C-alpha positions as CSV (number, residue, x, y, z in Angstrom):
1,M,-110.7,-98.0,-130.9
2,R,-108.5,-95.3,-132.4
3,R,-109.2,-91.8,-131.0
4,S,-108.7,-88.5,-132.9
5,L,-106.9,-85.6,-131.4
6,A,-110.0,-83.3,-131.6
7,G,-109.2,-79.7,-131.3
8,V,-105.7,-80.2,-132.8
9,A,-104.6,-78.7,-136.1
10,G,-101.5,-78.5,-138.3
11,L,-99.9,-79.3,-141.6
12,V,-98.5,-82.3,-143.3
13,G,-94.9,-82.5,-144.5
14,L,-93.7,-79.2,-143.0
15,A,-89.9,-79.2,-142.9
16,A,-88.4,-78.5,-139.5
17,T,-87.2,-75.0,-140.5
18,A,-89.8,-74.2,-143.1
19,V,-92.6,-71.7,-142.9
20,V,-95.7,-72.4,-145.0
21,T,-96.8,-69.3,-146.8
22,A,-100.0,-70.4,-148.5
23,G,-102.6,-67.8,-147.8
24,Q,-106.2,-68.6,-147.1
25,P,-108.6,-68.5,-150.1
26,A,-110.5,-65.2,-150.6
27,S,-113.7,-67.2,-150.0
28,A,-115.7,-67.8,-146.9
29,A,-114.1,-67.5,-143.5
30,P,-114.0,-70.6,-141.3
31,G,-117.4,-70.9,-139.7
32,A,-116.1,-71.1,-136.1
33,L,-114.3,-67.7,-136.5
34,V,-117.3,-65.7,-137.7
35,P,-119.3,-65.5,-134.4
36,A,-116.2,-65.1,-132.3
37,L,-114.9,-62.3,-134.4
38,Q,-118.3,-60.7,-134.5
39,R,-118.5,-60.8,-130.7
40,D,-114.9,-59.9,-129.8
41,L,-114.1,-57.3,-132.6
42,G,-117.6,-55.9,-133.0
43,L,-117.9,-56.9,-136.7
44,S,-120.8,-57.9,-138.9
45,T,-120.6,-61.1,-140.9
46,D,-119.7,-59.2,-144.1
47,Q,-117.0,-57.3,-142.2
48,V,-115.5,-60.6,-140.9
49,E,-115.3,-61.9,-144.5
50,Q,-113.8,-58.7,-145.8
51,R,-111.2,-58.4,-143.0
52,L,-109.9,-62.0,-143.3
53,T,-109.7,-61.5,-147.1
54,R,-107.7,-58.3,-146.7
55,E,-105.5,-59.7,-144.0
56,S,-104.6,-62.6,-146.3
57,A,-103.8,-60.2,-149.2
58,A,-101.6,-58.1,-146.9
59,R,-99.7,-61.1,-145.7
60,G,-99.0,-62.0,-149.4
61,L,-97.7,-58.5,-150.1
62,L,-95.2,-58.4,-147.2
63,P,-92.3,-60.3,-148.7
64,A,-92.1,-58.0,-151.8
65,A,-92.7,-54.9,-149.7
66,R,-89.9,-55.8,-147.3
67,T,-87.5,-56.5,-150.2
68,A,-88.4,-53.1,-151.6
69,A,-87.7,-51.4,-148.3
70,G,-84.3,-53.1,-147.9
71,A,-82.1,-51.9,-145.0
72,A,-84.6,-49.0,-144.4
73,F,-87.3,-51.4,-143.3
74,G,-88.8,-50.1,-140.0
75,G,-91.4,-52.8,-139.4
76,S,-94.9,-53.5,-140.7
77,W,-98.5,-53.8,-139.5
78,F,-102.1,-54.2,-140.7
79,D,-104.3,-51.1,-140.5
80,R,-107.6,-50.0,-142.1
81,G,-107.6,-52.9,-144.5
82,S,-104.1,-52.8,-145.8
83,L,-100.4,-53.5,-145.1
84,V,-98.4,-50.5,-143.7
85,V,-94.6,-50.6,-144.1
86,A,-92.4,-48.2,-142.1
87,L,-89.3,-46.7,-143.8
88,T,-86.3,-44.7,-142.6
89,D,-85.6,-43.6,-146.1
90,P,-88.5,-41.7,-147.8
91,A,-86.9,-42.1,-151.2
92,L,-88.0,-45.7,-151.1
93,A,-91.7,-44.9,-150.6
94,G,-92.5,-45.3,-154.2
95,A,-90.9,-48.7,-154.5
96,V,-92.7,-50.0,-151.5
97,E,-96.1,-48.5,-152.6
98,S,-95.7,-50.1,-156.0
99,T,-96.2,-53.5,-154.3
100,G,-99.6,-52.5,-153.0
101,A,-98.6,-51.5,-149.5
102,R,-98.8,-48.1,-147.8
103,S,-95.7,-46.5,-146.5
104,T,-94.8,-44.2,-143.6
105,V,-91.5,-42.6,-142.6
106,V,-90.0,-43.4,-139.2
107,A,-86.7,-42.7,-137.3
108,H,-85.5,-46.2,-136.5
109,T,-85.1,-49.3,-138.5
110,A,-86.6,-52.7,-137.5
111,R,-83.0,-53.9,-137.0
112,A,-82.3,-51.1,-134.6
113,L,-85.4,-51.8,-132.6
114,D,-84.7,-55.6,-132.5
115,A,-81.2,-54.8,-131.3
116,T,-82.6,-52.6,-128.5
117,K,-84.9,-55.4,-127.4
118,A,-82.1,-58.0,-127.6
119,A,-80.0,-55.8,-125.3
120,I,-82.8,-55.7,-122.7
121,D,-83.2,-59.5,-123.0
122,E,-79.5,-59.9,-122.4
123,K,-79.7,-57.6,-119.3
124,A,-82.6,-59.6,-118.0
125,T,-80.8,-62.9,-118.5
126,A,-77.7,-61.6,-116.8
127,T,-79.2,-59.9,-113.8
128,G,-82.9,-60.8,-113.8
129,A,-85.8,-58.4,-114.3
130,P,-87.9,-57.0,-111.4
131,K,-91.3,-58.6,-111.1
132,A,-92.8,-55.1,-111.5
133,V,-91.5,-55.1,-115.0
134,T,-93.9,-57.4,-116.8
135,G,-92.4,-57.5,-120.3
136,W,-91.1,-55.6,-123.3
137,F,-91.7,-55.8,-127.0
138,V,-91.0,-54.0,-130.3
139,D,-94.0,-51.8,-131.3
140,P,-93.7,-51.0,-135.0
141,T,-96.7,-48.6,-134.9
142,T,-94.8,-46.3,-132.5
143,N,-91.3,-47.1,-133.8
144,S,-90.2,-47.9,-130.3
145,V,-89.6,-50.7,-127.8
146,V,-92.3,-50.7,-125.2
147,L,-91.4,-51.7,-121.6
148,T,-94.5,-52.5,-119.5
149,V,-94.3,-51.7,-115.7
150,I,-96.9,-52.2,-113.0
151,K,-98.5,-48.9,-112.2
152,G,-97.1,-47.2,-109.2
153,A,-94.0,-49.5,-109.0
154,S,-90.9,-47.9,-107.6
155,G,-87.6,-48.7,-105.9
156,A,-84.0,-48.8,-106.9
157,E,-84.3,-52.1,-108.7
158,V,-87.1,-51.0,-111.0
159,T,-85.5,-47.6,-111.6
160,S,-82.1,-49.2,-112.5
161,F,-83.7,-51.7,-114.9
162,V,-85.8,-49.0,-116.7
163,D,-82.9,-46.7,-116.9
164,G,-80.7,-49.4,-118.4
165,A,-83.4,-50.3,-120.9
166,K,-83.7,-46.6,-122.0
167,A,-79.9,-46.5,-122.4
168,A,-80.1,-49.3,-125.0
169,G,-82.2,-47.4,-127.5
170,P,-85.7,-46.0,-128.2
171,V,-87.7,-47.3,-125.2
172,R,-91.1,-46.1,-124.1
173,V,-92.4,-47.1,-120.7
174,E,-96.1,-48.1,-120.5
175,E,-97.9,-48.6,-117.2
176,T,-100.1,-51.7,-116.7
177,T,-102.3,-52.8,-113.8
178,A,-102.1,-56.5,-114.3
179,A,-99.1,-59.0,-114.2
180,P,-99.1,-61.9,-116.7
181,R,-99.4,-65.5,-115.5
182,T,-99.3,-68.9,-117.1
183,L,-102.7,-70.4,-117.8
184,G,-102.6,-74.0,-116.8
185,G,-105.3,-75.1,-114.4
186,P,-107.5,-77.9,-113.0
187,V,-110.8,-76.9,-114.6
188,T,-112.5,-79.7,-116.6
189,G,-114.0,-79.6,-120.0
190,G,-113.4,-79.2,-123.8
191,N,-110.3,-80.5,-125.5
192,A,-108.3,-81.0,-122.4
193,Y,-105.4,-83.2,-121.4
194,Y,-104.1,-83.9,-117.9
195,I,-100.5,-84.0,-116.7
196,N,-99.6,-86.8,-114.2
197,G,-103.3,-87.1,-113.4
198,A,-103.5,-83.6,-112.0
199,G,-102.9,-80.3,-113.8
200,R,-104.8,-79.6,-117.0
201,C,-103.9,-77.8,-120.2
202,S,-105.3,-77.6,-123.8
203,V,-104.0,-79.5,-126.8
204,G,-102.4,-77.2,-129.4
205,F,-101.6,-78.6,-132.9
206,S,-101.3,-82.1,-134.1
207,V,-97.9,-83.4,-135.3
208,S,-97.0,-86.8,-136.7
209,G,-96.9,-89.0,-133.7
210,G,-98.4,-86.5,-131.2
211,F,-99.2,-82.9,-130.5
212,V,-97.5,-79.6,-129.4
213,S,-98.5,-77.5,-126.5
214,A,-97.1,-75.1,-123.9
215,G,-93.8,-75.9,-122.1
216,H,-95.0,-74.9,-118.6
217,C,-97.7,-77.6,-118.9
218,G,-95.3,-80.5,-118.3
219,S,-91.7,-81.7,-118.3
220,S,-90.0,-84.5,-120.3
221,G,-91.2,-87.9,-119.0
222,D,-94.5,-86.6,-117.6
223,S,-97.5,-88.8,-118.4
224,V,-100.6,-87.5,-120.2
225,T,-104.2,-88.6,-120.1
226,G,-107.0,-87.4,-122.3
227,D,-110.2,-85.7,-121.3
228,D,-111.8,-89.2,-121.1
229,D,-109.2,-90.2,-118.6
230,S,-107.6,-92.7,-120.9
231,A,-103.8,-93.0,-121.3
232,M,-102.7,-90.6,-124.1
233,G,-98.9,-90.4,-124.1
234,T,-95.7,-88.8,-122.6
235,F,-94.0,-85.5,-122.9
236,Q,-90.9,-85.9,-125.2
237,G,-89.6,-82.4,-124.9
238,S,-90.4,-79.2,-123.0
239,S,-88.9,-75.8,-122.6
240,F,-89.9,-73.2,-119.9
241,P,-88.9,-70.6,-119.0
242,G,-86.8,-69.0,-121.8
243,S,-89.3,-70.4,-124.3
244,D,-92.7,-71.9,-123.7
245,Y,-93.3,-75.0,-125.9
246,S,-93.5,-78.8,-125.6
247,W,-94.4,-81.8,-127.5
248,V,-96.2,-85.0,-126.5
249,R,-95.8,-88.3,-128.2
250,T,-99.2,-90.1,-128.2
251,N,-99.8,-93.8,-128.0
252,S,-101.4,-95.9,-130.8
253,S,-104.9,-95.3,-129.5
254,W,-104.8,-91.7,-130.7
255,S,-104.6,-90.3,-134.2
256,G,-103.9,-86.8,-135.5
257,S,-106.6,-84.4,-136.7
258,P,-106.1,-81.3,-138.9
259,T,-108.9,-79.4,-137.1
260,V,-109.3,-77.0,-134.2
261,N,-112.5,-77.3,-132.2
262,G,-114.9,-74.5,-132.8
263,Y,-116.9,-75.1,-129.7
264,G,-120.3,-75.4,-131.3
265,N,-119.6,-73.1,-134.2
266,G,-118.0,-75.7,-136.5
267,N,-114.4,-76.7,-136.6
268,V,-111.5,-74.9,-138.3
269,T,-109.3,-77.0,-140.7
270,V,-105.8,-75.5,-140.8
271,T,-104.2,-75.2,-144.2
272,G,-100.8,-73.6,-143.4
273,S,-98.8,-71.6,-140.9
274,S,-98.4,-68.3,-142.7
275,V,-97.5,-65.8,-139.9
276,A,-100.0,-63.1,-139.2
277,G,-98.6,-59.6,-138.5
278,V,-99.4,-56.7,-136.1
279,G,-103.0,-55.5,-136.5
280,E,-104.3,-58.7,-138.0
281,S,-107.1,-60.7,-136.3
282,V,-106.4,-63.9,-134.5
283,C,-108.6,-66.4,-132.6
284,R,-107.8,-69.1,-130.1
285,S,-109.4,-72.3,-128.9
286,G,-109.0,-73.5,-125.3
287,S,-110.6,-76.0,-123.0
288,T,-111.8,-73.5,-120.4
289,T,-113.3,-70.7,-122.4
290,G,-113.7,-72.1,-125.9
291,W,-113.3,-69.5,-128.8
292,H,-112.1,-66.0,-128.3
293,C,-110.7,-63.5,-130.8
294,G,-108.7,-60.3,-130.9
295,T,-105.9,-58.7,-132.8
296,I,-102.1,-59.1,-132.7
297,Q,-100.4,-56.2,-130.9
298,A,-96.8,-57.2,-131.0
299,T,-94.5,-60.1,-132.0
300,N,-91.3,-61.2,-130.4
301,Q,-92.4,-60.0,-126.9
302,T,-90.5,-60.9,-123.8
303,V,-92.8,-61.6,-120.8
304,N,-91.6,-61.7,-117.2
305,Y,-93.7,-64.4,-115.6
306,P,-93.3,-65.2,-111.9
307,E,-91.6,-68.5,-112.9
308,G,-89.1,-66.7,-115.2
309,T,-88.7,-64.7,-118.4
310,V,-89.9,-66.0,-121.8
311,S,-88.9,-64.4,-125.1
312,G,-90.3,-64.6,-128.6
313,L,-94.0,-64.6,-127.7
314,T,-96.8,-62.9,-129.7
315,R,-99.0,-60.4,-127.8
316,T,-102.7,-60.2,-128.4
317,N,-105.8,-58.5,-126.8
318,A,-107.8,-61.7,-126.9
319,C,-108.7,-63.1,-123.5
320,A,-107.9,-66.5,-121.9
321,E,-108.2,-68.2,-118.5
322,P,-106.5,-71.0,-116.5
323,G,-106.7,-74.3,-118.4
324,D,-106.5,-72.6,-121.8
325,S,-102.7,-73.0,-121.8
326,G,-101.3,-74.8,-124.8
327,G,-104.4,-74.3,-126.9
328,S,-104.5,-73.4,-130.6
329,W,-104.3,-70.0,-132.2
330,V,-105.3,-69.4,-135.8
331,S,-105.6,-66.5,-138.2
332,G,-108.2,-67.5,-140.8
333,R,-107.1,-71.0,-141.6
334,Q,-103.4,-70.4,-140.8
335,A,-101.9,-71.9,-137.6
336,Q,-100.2,-69.3,-135.5
337,G,-99.2,-70.7,-132.1
338,V,-100.1,-72.2,-128.7
339,T,-101.3,-70.2,-125.6
340,S,-98.6,-69.3,-123.1
341,G,-100.1,-67.0,-120.6
342,G,-101.6,-63.5,-119.9
343,S,-103.5,-61.3,-117.6
344,G,-107.2,-60.5,-117.1
345,D,-110.1,-62.9,-117.9
346,C,-112.9,-63.4,-120.4
347,T,-115.4,-61.4,-118.3
348,S,-113.5,-58.2,-118.1
349,G,-111.0,-58.8,-121.0
350,G,-107.3,-59.1,-120.9
351,T,-103.9,-59.6,-122.7
352,T,-102.8,-63.1,-123.8
353,Y,-99.5,-64.3,-125.3
354,F,-98.8,-67.2,-127.6
355,Q,-95.7,-69.2,-128.5
356,P,-95.4,-69.2,-132.4
357,V,-95.9,-72.6,-133.8
358,N,-93.2,-72.5,-136.5
359,E,-90.6,-72.1,-133.7
360,I,-91.8,-75.2,-132.0
361,L,-91.6,-77.2,-135.3
362,S,-88.0,-76.0,-135.8
363,A,-87.0,-76.7,-132.2
364,Y,-88.1,-80.3,-132.3
365,G,-87.9,-81.1,-136.0
366,L,-91.6,-81.8,-136.2
367,S,-94.2,-81.6,-139.0
368,L,-97.9,-80.8,-138.5
369,T,-101.1,-82.3,-140.0
370,T,-103.3,-80.3,-142.3
371,G,-106.5,-81.1,-144.2
């Protein structure tokens, strides 16, 4: 009997370094996303359809708008139904707006903000980051790099790290009450897989010969069993900390599937991996909490987990809980990434980070499966 990797999605024939840019059709949203977006973003059915259509259109405008901005590009995000492009040179506003995007003038280029974040990454790699500093990310909406610090944290180590970060460029400190954690766990259910017969994570996206997931879920050589306790395969590669991704080669009893489990709402068939931007909606599937949605708050975030620092994550306000690690993230029908970790829960809400899927494909030279 040949089993399908239910809850797994992807795309066929994706080159290792390619990014699929096919947008979702302007027609109906995937059925599984509608109730979750209604619940988590407070939208009506019509508003869900309109939002996903406008997000897809904004995604399609970005390449031309970014080219028009040139070296003055200060970042972009989705707001009030359209793409917003930041510029350091107001003389280029007309060229950007001719593409269909809105423009706004800022002080710092995206390149300068990225360089500031890279300098903080370098400092953290060289000397480590205090546990009270939970992460940092480029925030295009405020034209700054945001450094998140546990509320009330003090001491020479924290002060030194924060001062060093501020010296690197435009940095804004934001207090938080919760520290991020990875989201592996022993809870049963859903589209789960088990590592060495013990810890549990969620399947991410199907690749030819196996699937991708989070790196903290297992190490190269670890054995994997399915949620029916049958032998599934072995970890072939894993990276954590630094990054948070892995891939598992499955045995001949398992076949790939282009779908993500919608947990009773219908499955989502992934048709590409066009990258969603700041402000766009995003939904995830995990074996502990099923479907939950939110919006993208930042890309290329560095998160300071207890186990070490991970860079290149995408920050969202969707919730997740232990056992959801490794699970699929989609925007419309576009694959986005696999769950890394976060803070909070799905009762009170929280912040969750995912590892972008295109980076995983590039790292291991993999291609995904689509329908």
